[in-house]
C-alpha positions in Angstrom: -15.8 -4.8 7.3 -13.5 -4.7 4.2 -10.0 -3.3 4.6 -7.4 -2.5 1.9 -3.8 -2.5 3.1 -1.1 -1.0 0.9 2.4 -2.2 1.9 1.1 -5.4 3.3 4.4 -7.2 3.1 6.2 -4.7 5.3 6.5 -5.0 9.1 3.6 -2.6 9.9 1.4 -3.6 7.0 1.8 -7.4 7.8 1.0 -6.8 11.5 -2.0 -4.7 10.6 -3.3 -7.2 8.1 -3.0 -10.0 10.6 -4.8 -8.0 13.4 -7.6 -7.1 11.0 -8.0 -10.8 9.9 -7.9 -11.9 13.6 -10.9 -9.5 14.2 -12.7 -11.2 11.3 -12.4 -8.4 8.8 -11.9 -9.1 5.1 -8.5 -7.9 4.1 -7.2 -7.1 0.6 -3.4 -6.9 0.7 -1.4 -4.9 -1.8 2.4 -5.1 -2.0 5.1 -4.3 -4.6 4.2 -7.4 -6.6 0.7 -6.0 -7.0 1.4 -2.3 -7.3 4.5 -0.8 -9.1 5.0 2.5 -7.2 7.4 3.8 -9.9 5.0 3.1 -12.8 3.6 5.9 -14.9 0.3 4.0 -14.5 0.3 3.8 -10.7 -2.7 6.1 -10.1 -4.8 4.0 -12.5 -3.6 0.8 -10.7 -4.6 2.3 -7.3 -8.0 3.3 -8.7 -8.6 -0.2 -10.1 -7.6 -1.8 -6.8 -9.9 0.4 -4.8 -12.8 -0.1 -7.3 -12.4 -3.9 -7.3 -12.0 -4.3 -3.5 -14.7 -1.8 -2.4 -13.1 -1.2 1.0 -14.6 0.4 4.0 -11.1 1.3 5.2 -7.9 2.1 3.3 -4.5 1.9 5.1 -1.3 3.1 3.5 1.7 1.4 5.0 3.9 1.8 2.0 7.4 3.1 2.6 9.8 4.1 -0.1 13.4 4.0 0.9 15.1 4.8 -2.4 18.7 4.1 -3.2 21.8 6.0 -4.3 20.1 6.9 -7.6 17.3 8.8 -5.8 17.7 12.2 -4.3 16.3 13.1 -0.8 13.4 15.1 -2.2 12.2 12.2 -4.4 12.2 9.8 -1.4 10.6 12.4 0.9 7.8 13.3 -1.5 7.1 9.6 -2.2 6.5 9.0 1.6 5.1 12.3 2.8 4.1 14.4 -0.3 
């Protein structure tokens, strides 16, 4: 099966990607170098990645922590909204 893992460089995403590969699944890994979550074109980037990889499963392991310039609602909405 084909899996698409967003947030593949984080702790959970990396462990998930490894477990899927260990079970002989084909894994497409997406991280912040591949996808700019603050870009105005993020939705199109995601659509393109899904279209190109044709996954059976999609896992979202992206976490957005923010910094002192972000307010709580922005960070909350990015993770849970």
